[in-house]
C-alpha positions as a Markdown table, in Angstrom:
| # | Residue | x | y | z |
|---|---|---|---|---|
| 1 | Met | 24.6 | -0.1 | 4.2 |
| 2 | Arg | 27.0 | 0.6 | 7.2 |
| 3 | Arg | 30.3 | -1.3 | 8.0 |
| 4 | Leu | 30.4 | -3.3 | 11.0 |
| 5 | Gly | 34.1 | -3.7 | 11.1 |
| 6 | Thr | 36.9 | -6.4 | 9.2 |
| 7 | Val | 36.7 | -10.0 | 10.8 |
| 8 | Glu | 39.8 | -10.3 | 13.0 |
| 9 | Arg | 39.4 | -14.0 | 14.6 |
| 10 | Thr | 37.4 | -16.4 | 15.7 |
| 11 | Ala | 36.2 | -17.8 | 19.1 |
| 12 | Gly | 33.6 | -19.9 | 20.7 |
| 13 | Gly | 32.1 | -20.4 | 16.8 |
| 14 | Val | 31.3 | -16.8 | 16.6 |
| 15 | Ala | 33.3 | -14.2 | 14.4 |
| 16 | Val | 35.0 | -11.5 | 16.3 |
| 17 | Val | 34.7 | -8.3 | 14.4 |
| 18 | Arg | 36.7 | -4.5 | 15.2 |
| 19 | Val | 34.5 | -2.0 | 15.1 |
| 20 | Pro | 36.2 | 0.8 | 13.2 |
| 21 | Ala | 37.6 | 3.9 | 15.6 |
| 22 | Pro | 35.3 | 7.1 | 14.6 |
| 23 | Asp | 37.0 | 10.2 | 13.0 |
| 24 | Gly | 37.5 | 13.2 | 15.7 |
| 25 | Asp | 36.2 | 12.6 | 19.6 |
| 26 | Glu | 32.9 | 10.9 | 18.6 |
| 27 | Arg | 32.6 | 7.5 | 20.2 |
| 28 | Pro | 31.7 | 4.5 | 17.8 |
| 29 | Asp | 27.7 | 3.7 | 17.6 |
| 30 | Pro | 27.7 | 0.0 | 17.5 |
| 31 | Pro | 24.9 | -1.3 | 16.2 |
| 32 | Asp | 22.2 | -3.6 | 18.5 |
| 33 | Val | 22.1 | -7.6 | 19.0 |
| 34 | Gly | 20.1 | -8.8 | 16.7 |
| 35 | Thr | 21.5 | -7.1 | 13.7 |
| 36 | Glu | 21.6 | -8.6 | 10.7 |
| 37 | Ala | 25.8 | -8.6 | 8.7 |
| 38 | Val | 26.1 | -9.2 | 5.3 |
| 39 | Asp | 29.4 | -9.5 | 3.2 |
| 40 | Glu | 30.7 | -7.6 | -0.2 |
| 41 | Arg | 27.9 | -9.9 | -1.9 |
| 42 | Leu | 25.1 | -8.6 | 0.5 |
| 43 | Asp | 25.2 | -12.5 | 1.2 |
| 44 | Pro | 23.8 | -13.0 | 4.9 |
| 45 | Ala | 27.1 | -13.4 | 7.1 |
| 46 | Gly | 25.5 | -13.9 | 10.4 |
| 47 | Arg | 23.5 | -11.7 | 13.6 |
| 48 | Val | 25.2 | -10.2 | 15.7 |
| 49 | Val | 24.9 | -11.7 | 19.4 |
| 50 | Asp | 27.3 | -9.1 | 21.5 |
| 51 | Val | 28.8 | -6.3 | 22.1 |
| 52 | Phe | 31.8 | -6.0 | 24.3 |
| 53 | Gly | 35.4 | -4.5 | 24.7 |
| 54 | Pro | 36.4 | -1.0 | 25.4 |
| 55 | Val | 33.9 | 1.8 | 24.4 |
| 56 | Asp | 35.9 | 3.7 | 22.1 |
| 57 | Gln | 36.8 | 0.7 | 19.7 |
| 58 | Pro | 34.2 | -2.3 | 20.8 |
| 59 | Tyr | 34.3 | -6.0 | 20.1 |
| 60 | Leu | 31.1 | -7.4 | 17.8 |
| 61 | Ala | 30.5 | -11.4 | 18.1 |
| 62 | Val | 28.7 | -12.0 | 15.0 |
| 63 | Ala | 27.0 | -15.6 | 15.0 |
| 64 | Ala | 27.8 | -16.7 | 11.6 |
| 65 | Thr | 25.5 | -18.2 | 8.9 |
| 66 | Gly | 28.4 | -20.4 | 8.1 |
| 67 | Asp | 31.7 | -21.6 | 9.2 |
| 68 | Pro | 33.1 | -18.5 | 11.1 |
| 69 | Ala | 36.6 | -19.0 | 9.8 |
| 70 | Ala | 35.9 | -18.5 | 6.4 |
| 71 | Leu | 34.9 | -15.0 | 6.8 |
| 72 | Leu | 38.6 | -14.4 | 8.7 |
| 73 | Gly | 39.5 | -11.1 | 7.1 |
| 74 | Ser | 36.5 | -9.4 | 5.2 |
| 75 | Val | 34.8 | -6.9 | 6.2 |
| 76 | Val | 31.2 | -7.0 | 7.2 |
| 77 | Tyr | 28.3 | -4.3 | 7.0 |
| 78 | Ala | 24.6 | -4.0 | 8.7 |
| 79 | Arg | 21.6 | -4.7 | 6.3 |
């Protein structure tokens, strides 16, 4: 399981996740659109529907399976 990042806000009915900055000079490797996101208990949190923002530290738009506001501050992972 790979850490996608932390849900920082909601916008337009999706959870906005900030991809963590990698170590050193590496670029982040964001997940593909359609990747399933799960929470810390491995419960489905949603699916990645967009990758946007700066290349160094992009954002993910995750279409939540429930209320996206309930995910605020949560860490989500790729399954």
